[in-house]
C-alpha atoms as one frame of an Amber mdcrd trajectory, in Angstrom:
protein
 -12.540   3.174  -4.700 -14.057   1.153  -1.903 -17.363   3.554  -2.051 -17.462
   2.757  -5.910 -16.990  -0.823  -5.423 -19.898  -0.854  -2.756 -21.918   1.720
  -5.084 -21.332  -0.757  -7.885 -22.816  -3.710  -5.981 -25.302  -2.159  -4.440
 -26.698  -0.627  -7.749 -26.639  -4.053  -9.682 -27.966  -6.224  -6.687 -30.797
  -4.102  -4.867 -31.845  -1.481  -7.166 -34.522  -2.544  -9.409 -35.556   0.460
 -11.389 -33.749   1.644 -14.384 -32.801   5.183 -14.029 -31.760   4.735 -10.125
 -29.520   1.937 -11.322 -27.823   4.107 -14.195 -27.096   6.849 -11.962 -25.718
   4.880  -9.072 -23.947   2.927 -11.545 -22.224   6.153 -13.219 -21.446   7.375
  -9.777 -19.651   4.232  -8.819 -17.827   4.488 -11.737 -16.600   8.125 -11.033
 -15.798   7.604  -7.490 -13.638   4.513  -8.620 -11.699   6.246 -10.855 -11.407
   9.367  -8.452 -10.231   6.928  -6.026  -7.494   5.428  -8.399  -6.470   8.897
  -9.643  -5.835   9.710  -5.991  -4.219   6.710  -5.583  -1.513   7.050  -8.098
  -0.984  10.771  -7.829   2.246  11.859  -7.543   2.921  14.166  -3.944   5.712
  16.635  -4.318   7.687  16.828  -1.267   8.346  20.483   0.066  12.338  20.140
  -0.159  11.575  19.311  -3.948   9.847  22.514  -4.509  11.907  24.743  -3.089
């Protein structure tokens, strides 16, 4: 999620060309979503699965 936030700020503030800004923005959304998904993913204990 931190990488997604950094990429979003970088794409909005520093990139002036249109297509690189779009691609970095989409990458920031993807990495933020992956970070959030990993954060809320339930973890199964080994004892419960047996």
